[in-house]
Residue, then its C-alpha position, 0 to 999 in steps of 0.5 A: m500500500a502506498k500512502r500520501g500525507l495527511g490531507e492529501g488522500t490515500i492510494c492503494q491497490r485492491k486484490d483484483g489489481r485495480w487501484v483506488a484513491a480515497i479523500s477524507l471529507g470529514y465526519e458525518n453522523g460520527k463516521v468518516k466521510r470519504k470519496f473513492y476513485y477507481a482506475p486500472t493503473r496507479k497513474e490514472v488514479s493518482d491523476k484523478l486524486t490530484e485533480e480532485l484535491a486541486k478542486l478542494k483547494r480552490g473551494i470547489p466542493i467534492i460531490t459524494e451524493r449519487q443521483t441520476v440526471k433524471q432524479f435531479l431534474e425531477h427534484w429541481l422541477e418540484d422544489s425550485v421551478k414550481p414554486s417560483v414561476k407561472e404555471s404555464t412556464f412550469i408545465s413547459y419546462a416539465q414537458q421538455v424535460r420528460v419528453h426530450i431531455v430525460p430519455a436521452l440524458g436521464h440515465l447518466q449520473l449527475t456528477n458524470l454529465g459533461p459538456q460532451h454529453i450535452q453537445n452530442y445530444m444537441n448535435q444529434r437532435l439538430k441533425d436527424g433526431r437519431v438519439r437512442t433512448k435508454k428505456d426502449g431504444t427508440d429514436l427521438p425526433g429531430l428538432s429545430p435550433k430554437t427548440v434545442g436552444y430551449h433545452r440547453s437553456i433549461l439545462v443551464m438553469a437546472l445545473g446552475q441550481a445544482l451548483k448552488w446546492g453543491l451537487v456538481g462542481r461546475n455548470v457544464a451546460e454553460l460550456v456548450d454554445p447554443p445552436r445558431a437559430v435561423k431568423y425568419e422575417i415576419q410578414p404581417i398582413n397589409p391594410d388591404q388584406a386586413r380589410a378583405f379578412l374583415d369583410a369575409i367574416q362579417g355576420d360571423r358570431l365571433e366577428a367582434l373577436f377578430t375585429v378587436a384582436l386585429s385592430l388592437g393587436l391583441r394576442r390570441g390568449e389576451a383576446l380570449g381572456l377578455r372580460w366584460q368588466d375589462i371594457d369601459f364603454e363610457n370612457r371607451t377603454l379596454r384593459i388587458n389583465q389576463s390571458l387564456a391558455r391551455l395547460n395539461k388538457g385544461l383551460v386556465m387564466s394566467e397573468p399576461k405574458t410580460k409586465s408591459s402586456r398588462r395595459v389599457l387601450d383606447l377603444p375606438q367608437s367603431l370597435a365599441l359598437k361591434l362589442r355592443e352588438h356582440r354583447t346583444r348576440q351573447l345575451e340572446e345565446k344565453l336565453a336560448a341556452g337556458q340552464t345549460w349556460l355557464d356564465s364565465g364573464l368572458v366577452f368571447t365564449t362558446s354558445i353555452g358561455t364556456p371559454l373558447d379553446p385558444r388551440k382550436 
């Protein structure tokens, strides 16, 4: 057995011929806590020991807890993300983790996850999706640069939290460059096209919806989340306070997309007239529906008063 000095770790050879190095990390519950490293040669295990001791001197913690990337991401979503973000954001993160990241990277030990794993994952998903899942061997689909960049951002946030929690020594996702996203120029409709569209929907039960959304530049969820109490006919204003979205097969109201999205807009006389006509139509539908009418307080609803699905 070959030993190193106090505080420098220990190296010895096992009966099976493999070499093992150990670093003492103090006491936990009255017992010495150690971290072990294994290698087929003394030089390899010595190099690893030197590397880990150098980390200790720089103040980088040595990680002893063993958990997979899958286990960590599940804890991160529940303990860190869920209490701090909007429900829609949490569901988006959780879906990307469950459907894409975990099948490809979830089997790896968190402490063994390196930049090369993330880079390879990104390259393959961008190329043709030939990423074999650990569970059933099926191929994952190819993705756009924007989506793959989103996955990298999720991993950067998650591993940043792992670093704060002392579970990893560095954030390896930050060492991987995001993919180059192709930017497409938005081609908005011109005034002639807008007039043609409004002419085509005249008489439709949701004519006011399209007219208001197009004239005021409302997002789909903002228009569908509009309530009668948000409209001031006397002062001719319209207030954006909430947005309707579909989350986990259910429709929910959420705060506007950004802080600046919460706003008060002037309501031209022509739009106010359209909304008054729409309210009269809605009251007629309420009378026709009778007891089946569900009063949501929304301006734009189904024929029985329930919210309209933003995805339909």
